[in-house]
FIRODO-102491 format. One line per field, with one value per residue: x, y, z of N, C-alpha, C in turn; residue in one letter; residue number from 1. Coordinates in nm, 2 decimals. Atoms other than C-alpha are relative to their C-alpha. Layout:
! residues N
n_c1	X;... $
n_c2	Y;... $
n_c3	Z;... $
ca_c1	X;... $
ca_c2	Y;... $
ca_c3	Z;... $
c_c1	X;... $
c_c2	Y;... $
c_c3	Z;... $
resn	a;... $
resi	NUM;... $
! end
This chain:
! residues 159
n_c1	0.14;0.01;0.08;0.11;0.09;-0.11;0.03;-0.08;-0.14;-0.08;0.03;0.16;0.08;0.08;-0.08;0.10;-0.06;-0.09;0.04;-0.05;-0.05;0.10;0.06;0.11;0.12;0.15;0.06;0.17;0.07;0.10;0.03;0.17;0.08;0.11;0.04;0.11;0.13;0.15;0.10;0.07;-0.09;-0.01;0.10;-0.01;-0.04;0.11;-0.09;-0.08;-0.03;0.05;-0.04;0.06;-0.02;-0.13;-0.03;0.02;-0.04;-0.11;-0.10;-0.08;-0.10;-0.11;-0.06;-0.05;-0.09;-0.11;-0.08;-0.02;-0.11;-0.05;-0.01;-0.04;-0.11;0.05;0.08;-0.05;-0.14;-0.12;0.00;-0.08;0.02;-0.03;0.10;0.09;0.02;0.11;0.09;0.13;0.10;0.11;0.07;0.13;0.11;0.00;0.16;0.13;-0.09;-0.13;-0.07;-0.18;-0.10;-0.11;-0.11;-0.13;-0.12;-0.08;-0.11;-0.15;-0.07;-0.09;0.09;0.11;0.12;0.05;0.10;0.05;0.13;0.04;0.06;0.11;0.14;0.03;0.10;0.10;0.10;0.02;0.09;0.17;0.05;0.04;0.13;0.14;0.04;0.13;0.08;-0.05;-0.12;0.02;-0.13;-0.12;-0.15;-0.03;-0.16;-0.05;-0.12;-0.08;0.00;-0.15;-0.12;-0.08;-0.10;-0.09;-0.09;0.06;0.13;0.09;0.16;0.05;0.14 $
n_c2	-0.05;-0.16;-0.02;0.01;-0.10;-0.17;-0.05;0.15;-0.04;0.12;0.06;0.03;-0.05;-0.10;-0.13;-0.09;-0.03;-0.15;-0.07;-0.11;0.00;-0.03;-0.14;-0.04;0.02;-0.03;0.14;0.00;0.13;0.01;0.15;0.03;0.09;0.08;0.02;0.01;-0.02;0.04;-0.06;-0.04;-0.12;-0.08;0.00;-0.13;-0.15;-0.10;-0.13;0.04;-0.03;0.05;-0.07;0.04;-0.04;-0.04;-0.06;0.03;0.13;0.02;-0.06;0.02;0.07;-0.08;-0.06;0.14;0.07;-0.09;0.03;0.13;0.04;-0.03;0.10;0.09;0.02;0.04;0.11;0.10;-0.04;-0.04;-0.11;-0.14;-0.12;-0.08;-0.15;0.01;-0.11;0.00;0.10;0.01;0.11;-0.03;0.12;0.00;0.13;0.08;0.07;0.01;0.03;0.00;-0.18;0.02;-0.12;-0.02;-0.12;-0.05;-0.07;-0.06;-0.06;0.00;0.09;0.09;0.07;0.01;-0.04;0.11;0.03;-0.08;-0.02;0.12;-0.01;-0.14;0.05;0.06;-0.09;-0.08;0.10;0.04;-0.10;-0.01;0.11;-0.06;-0.09;0.08;0.18;0.01;0.01;0.10;0.08;0.09;-0.04;0.09;-0.08;0.13;0.05;-0.08;0.05;-0.12;0.01;-0.04;-0.07;-0.05;-0.06;0.07;0.12;0.04;-0.07;0.10;-0.06;0.11;0.00 $
n_c3	-0.01;-0.02;0.16;0.04;-0.11;-0.06;-0.15;-0.05;0.03;0.01;-0.06;-0.01;-0.10;0.06;0.05;0.08;0.15;0.03;0.15;0.01;0.15;0.09;0.01;0.03;0.09;-0.02;-0.02;-0.04;0.02;-0.04;-0.04;0.02;-0.09;0.03;-0.07;0.01;-0.11;0.03;0.08;-0.11;-0.03;0.08;-0.02;-0.06;0.05;0.06;0.10;0.05;-0.11;-0.14;-0.14;-0.18;-0.14;-0.02;0.10;0.15;-0.02;0.10;0.00;-0.11;0.03;0.04;-0.09;-0.09;0.14;0.02;-0.15;-0.02;0.08;-0.05;-0.10;0.03;-0.04;-0.20;-0.02;0.03;-0.06;0.14;0.08;-0.04;0.01;0.18;0.02;0.14;0.07;0.02;0.00;0.07;0.01;0.07;-0.02;0.15;-0.01;0.15;0.03;-0.14;-0.12;-0.02;0.08;0.06;-0.03;0.05;-0.06;0.08;-0.12;0.05;-0.03;0.07;-0.14;0.01;-0.02;0.06;-0.06;-0.03;-0.14;-0.08;0.10;-0.01;-0.08;0.02;0.07;-0.10;-0.12;0.06;-0.02;-0.14;-0.06;0.05;-0.07;-0.17;-0.01;0.07;-0.08;-0.07;0.10;0.05;-0.01;0.17;0.10;0.05;0.11;0.10;0.08;0.00;0.12;0.06;0.11;0.06;-0.01;0.04;-0.04;-0.08;0.06;0.07;-0.03;0.01;0.05;-0.02;0.05 $
ca_c1	12.57;12.72;12.66;12.34;12.21;12.37;12.28;12.48;12.84;13.13;13.04;12.67;12.55;12.34;12.47;12.37;12.46;12.76;12.60;12.87;13.00;12.71;12.62;12.34;12.04;11.68;11.50;11.10;10.94;10.57;10.39;10.00;9.81;9.48;9.22;8.87;8.60;8.28;7.97;7.88;8.14;8.18;7.82;7.88;8.08;7.97;8.21;8.48;8.50;8.37;8.34;8.30;8.34;8.70;8.71;8.75;8.84;9.10;9.23;9.32;9.48;9.69;9.81;9.88;10.07;10.27;10.39;10.47;10.69;10.88;10.90;11.03;11.39;11.26;11.05;11.24;11.61;11.85;11.67;11.89;11.74;11.65;11.55;11.23;11.16;10.83;10.51;10.21;9.92;9.61;9.33;9.05;8.75;8.78;8.45;8.14;8.39;8.75;9.00;9.38;9.61;9.90;10.23;10.49;10.81;11.06;11.42;11.76;11.97;12.22;11.95;11.64;11.26;11.13;11.07;10.92;10.65;10.57;10.52;10.31;10.09;10.07;9.98;9.72;9.55;9.61;9.42;9.11;9.08;9.09;8.87;8.59;8.59;8.28;8.10;8.27;8.55;8.53;8.80;9.12;9.44;9.47;9.82;10.07;10.33;10.62;10.50;10.82;11.13;11.37;11.68;11.90;12.13;11.82;11.48;11.15;10.81;10.59;10.23 $
ca_c2	-4.54;-4.19;-4.18;-4.24;-4.01;-3.69;-3.66;-4.01;-3.90;-4.20;-4.34;-4.39;-4.13;-3.83;-3.49;-3.17;-3.12;-2.84;-2.62;-2.35;-2.43;-2.43;-2.14;-1.91;-1.96;-1.86;-2.18;-2.25;-2.57;-2.64;-2.90;-3.03;-3.17;-3.35;-3.39;-3.53;-3.35;-3.45;-3.34;-3.23;-2.98;-2.85;-2.79;-2.52;-2.30;-1.97;-1.80;-2.04;-1.98;-2.12;-1.91;-2.06;-2.02;-2.01;-1.81;-1.83;-2.19;-2.13;-1.83;-1.94;-2.23;-2.01;-1.82;-2.16;-2.29;-1.98;-2.00;-2.37;-2.32;-2.07;-2.33;-2.58;-2.60;-2.64;-2.92;-3.13;-3.20;-3.15;-2.87;-2.54;-2.24;-2.01;-1.66;-1.71;-1.49;-1.57;-1.81;-1.88;-2.09;-2.15;-2.36;-2.43;-2.69;-2.93;-3.10;-3.19;-3.35;-3.26;-2.93;-2.93;-2.68;-2.55;-2.43;-2.24;-2.14;-1.94;-1.83;-1.74;-1.98;-2.26;-2.51;-2.61;-2.54;-2.88;-2.95;-2.61;-2.63;-2.99;-2.89;-2.54;-2.78;-3.01;-2.79;-2.60;-2.94;-3.00;-2.67;-2.74;-3.05;-2.89;-2.60;-2.85;-3.15;-3.01;-3.06;-3.37;-3.63;-3.81;-3.60;-3.77;-3.59;-3.82;-3.74;-3.48;-3.48;-3.25;-3.11;-2.93;-2.79;-2.54;-2.40;-2.65;-2.94;-3.08;-2.99;-3.16;-3.16;-3.43;-3.29 $
ca_c3	-7.11;-7.10;-7.52;-7.49;-7.14;-7.13;-6.74;-6.67;-6.59;-6.63;-6.34;-6.40;-6.13;-6.23;-6.38;-6.50;-6.87;-6.91;-7.17;-7.12;-7.46;-7.63;-7.84;-7.80;-8.03;-8.06;-7.95;-7.95;-7.85;-7.86;-7.67;-7.69;-7.43;-7.53;-7.33;-7.24;-7.03;-7.17;-7.27;-6.93;-6.86;-7.22;-7.23;-6.95;-7.17;-7.31;-7.58;-7.55;-7.14;-6.80;-6.50;-6.16;-5.84;-5.87;-6.16;-6.54;-6.61;-6.94;-6.85;-6.52;-6.66;-6.88;-6.61;-6.40;-6.75;-6.78;-6.39;-6.44;-6.76;-6.54;-6.26;-6.45;-6.31;-5.94;-6.05;-6.27;-6.13;-6.47;-6.61;-6.62;-6.52;-6.82;-6.90;-7.09;-7.37;-7.40;-7.35;-7.52;-7.46;-7.62;-7.53;-7.79;-7.76;-8.04;-8.02;-7.76;-7.53;-7.58;-7.58;-7.71;-7.50;-7.69;-7.50;-7.70;-7.51;-7.66;-7.56;-7.67;-7.46;-7.50;-7.41;-7.54;-7.42;-7.42;-7.09;-6.99;-7.30;-7.17;-6.85;-6.94;-7.11;-6.83;-6.55;-6.78;-6.77;-6.45;-6.36;-6.58;-6.42;-6.06;-6.17;-6.36;-6.10;-5.92;-6.24;-6.31;-6.24;-6.57;-6.71;-6.87;-6.97;-7.27;-7.40;-7.37;-7.66;-7.78;-8.11;-8.21;-8.17;-8.29;-8.27;-8.11;-8.26;-8.37;-8.49;-8.46;-8.61;-8.47;-8.60 $
c_c1	0.05;-0.01;-0.09;-0.10;0.10;0.00;0.02;0.12;0.08;-0.05;-0.12;-0.07;-0.02;0.09;-0.06;0.10;0.09;-0.06;0.08;0.10;-0.07;-0.01;-0.16;-0.06;-0.14;-0.04;-0.16;0.00;-0.15;-0.05;-0.14;-0.01;-0.17;-0.08;-0.18;-0.07;-0.09;-0.05;-0.05;0.04;0.00;-0.13;-0.04;0.05;-0.04;0.11;0.12;0.07;-0.09;-0.01;-0.08;0.01;0.13;0.07;0.03;0.08;0.14;0.12;0.12;0.14;0.11;0.10;0.13;0.15;0.14;0.09;0.09;0.14;0.10;0.09;0.11;0.12;-0.02;-0.10;0.08;0.16;0.15;-0.06;0.08;-0.12;0.02;-0.09;-0.09;-0.04;-0.16;-0.09;-0.15;-0.08;-0.14;-0.06;-0.15;-0.09;0.00;-0.09;-0.11;0.09;0.17;0.02;0.15;0.03;0.12;0.11;0.07;0.09;0.10;0.11;0.12;0.12;0.10;-0.08;-0.11;-0.15;-0.09;-0.10;-0.08;-0.11;-0.04;-0.06;-0.10;-0.09;-0.08;-0.06;-0.12;-0.10;-0.04;-0.13;-0.12;-0.05;-0.06;-0.11;-0.14;-0.01;-0.11;-0.08;0.00;0.12;0.04;0.11;0.14;0.07;0.02;0.13;0.05;0.13;0.11;-0.05;0.09;0.04;0.07;0.10;0.15;0.09;-0.07;-0.14;-0.11;-0.12;-0.05;-0.18;-0.08 $
c_c2	0.17;0.08;0.05;0.14;0.10;0.04;-0.11;0.07;-0.19;-0.09;-0.06;0.07;0.11;0.11;0.09;0.01;0.12;0.02;0.17;0.01;0.01;0.15;0.07;0.02;0.04;-0.14;0.03;-0.15;0.06;-0.12;0.03;-0.07;-0.04;-0.06;0.00;0.08;-0.01;0.12;0.09;0.12;0.09;0.08;0.18;0.10;0.06;0.05;-0.06;0.02;-0.03;0.05;-0.05;0.04;0.03;0.05;-0.06;-0.14;0.02;0.11;-0.01;-0.09;0.02;0.06;-0.11;-0.08;0.08;0.00;-0.13;0.01;0.11;-0.07;-0.12;-0.08;-0.08;-0.14;-0.15;0.03;0.05;0.10;0.12;0.10;0.09;0.13;-0.01;0.11;0.01;-0.18;0.02;-0.10;0.03;-0.11;0.01;-0.16;-0.02;-0.05;0.00;-0.04;0.00;0.13;-0.06;0.14;0.00;0.06;0.03;0.08;0.03;0.04;0.04;-0.03;-0.10;-0.12;0.04;0.01;-0.09;-0.03;0.13;0.00;-0.13;0.01;0.13;-0.09;-0.06;0.04;0.08;-0.11;-0.04;0.10;0.00;-0.12;0.09;0.10;-0.06;-0.08;0.02;-0.02;-0.16;-0.06;-0.10;0.02;-0.06;0.10;-0.12;-0.01;0.16;-0.01;0.16;0.00;0.06;0.05;0.05;0.06;-0.05;-0.08;-0.07;0.04;-0.11;0.04;-0.14;0.01;0.03 $
c_c3	0.00;-0.16;0.00;0.08;0.01;0.13;0.05;0.01;-0.01;0.11;0.04;0.12;-0.09;0.01;-0.05;-0.09;0.04;-0.12;-0.02;-0.13;-0.13;-0.04;-0.02;-0.10;0.04;0.00;0.05;0.01;0.03;0.04;0.01;0.11;-0.03;0.11;0.04;0.12;-0.01;-0.01;0.09;0.03;-0.15;-0.05;0.09;-0.05;-0.07;-0.09;0.05;0.19;0.09;0.13;0.13;0.10;0.03;-0.09;-0.17;-0.04;-0.13;0.01;0.16;-0.01;-0.10;0.05;0.11;-0.13;-0.04;0.17;0.00;-0.11;0.08;0.12;-0.02;0.07;0.13;-0.02;-0.04;-0.01;-0.11;-0.08;0.05;0.00;-0.09;0.02;-0.09;-0.06;0.01;0.01;-0.04;0.03;-0.05;0.01;-0.07;0.02;-0.11;-0.03;0.13;0.13;0.03;-0.04;0.00;0.07;-0.09;0.10;-0.09;0.08;-0.09;0.08;-0.07;0.12;-0.10;0.04;-0.07;0.10;0.02;0.07;0.04;-0.10;0.06;0.14;0.05;0.00;0.12;0.09;-0.06;0.02;0.11;0.10;-0.05;0.05;0.16;-0.01;-0.07;0.11;0.10;-0.08;-0.07;0.00;-0.08;-0.06;-0.02;-0.06;-0.09;-0.03;-0.01;-0.10;0.00;-0.15;-0.06;0.02;-0.05;0.03;0.09;-0.12;-0.09;0.00;-0.02;0.00;0.04;-0.03;0.08 $
resn	m;e;d;n;f;s;h;i;n;k;k;n;q;p;k;m;v;n;v;g;d;k;k;v;t;k;r;q;a;t;a;k;a;t;m;f;l;g;s;a;i;i;s;h;f;n;n;d;e;l;i;t;k;k;g;p;v;f;q;t;a;i;i;a;g;i;q;a;v;k;k;t;s;e;l;i;p;m;c;h;p;l;l;i;n;g;v;d;i;d;i;e;i;t;d;k;e;h;i;e;i;l;c;t;v;a;i;e;g;k;t;g;v;e;m;e;a;l;t;g;a;n;i;a;a;l;t;v;y;d;m;c;k;a;i;s;q;k;m;v;i;k;e;v;k;l;v;e;k;f;g;g;k;s;d;i;k;n;g $
resi	1;2;3;4;5;6;7;8;9;10;11;12;13;14;15;16;17;18;19;20;21;22;23;24;25;26;27;28;29;30;31;32;33;34;35;36;37;38;39;40;41;42;43;44;45;46;47;48;49;50;51;52;53;54;55;56;57;58;59;60;61;62;63;64;65;66;67;68;69;70;71;72;73;74;75;76;77;78;79;80;81;82;83;84;85;86;87;88;89;90;91;92;93;94;95;96;97;98;99;100;101;102;103;104;105;106;107;108;109;110;111;112;113;114;115;116;117;118;119;120;121;122;123;124;125;126;127;128;129;130;131;132;133;134;135;136;137;138;139;140;141;142;143;144;145;146;147;148;149;150;151;152;153;154;155;156;157;158;159 $
! end
């Protein structure tokens, strides 16, 4: 089992992977969350933003996503604490009912940032839900996926 799961030791117990011997490389990952808001919520947006009593929806979600990226190692037990070089979160209304959230994370380090990008996209989506639930609770976070990663031993492009 050790060969297949890097976070399991020879006794099948959890471990944190030792990245001490890995080389420092530039690494980047992008995750995408696709979310159904519905036309009842989208119709309230003006110039790609909705100001609620809690504040601007997308701007608040972006800040929450950035915070989540920085706290990933506190939330997911086997993630290494990382010195993040940059986080870019973009939220776009894609049609009358949906939005897309793209979270891109960059570092120079010994381990990848896929989990940080996925966490950032998820928390940004949850923040949109929280800020819009007074209008409708029919929202659905449909999919969160890794779109691409590069800089480690394997590059991935999922479109």
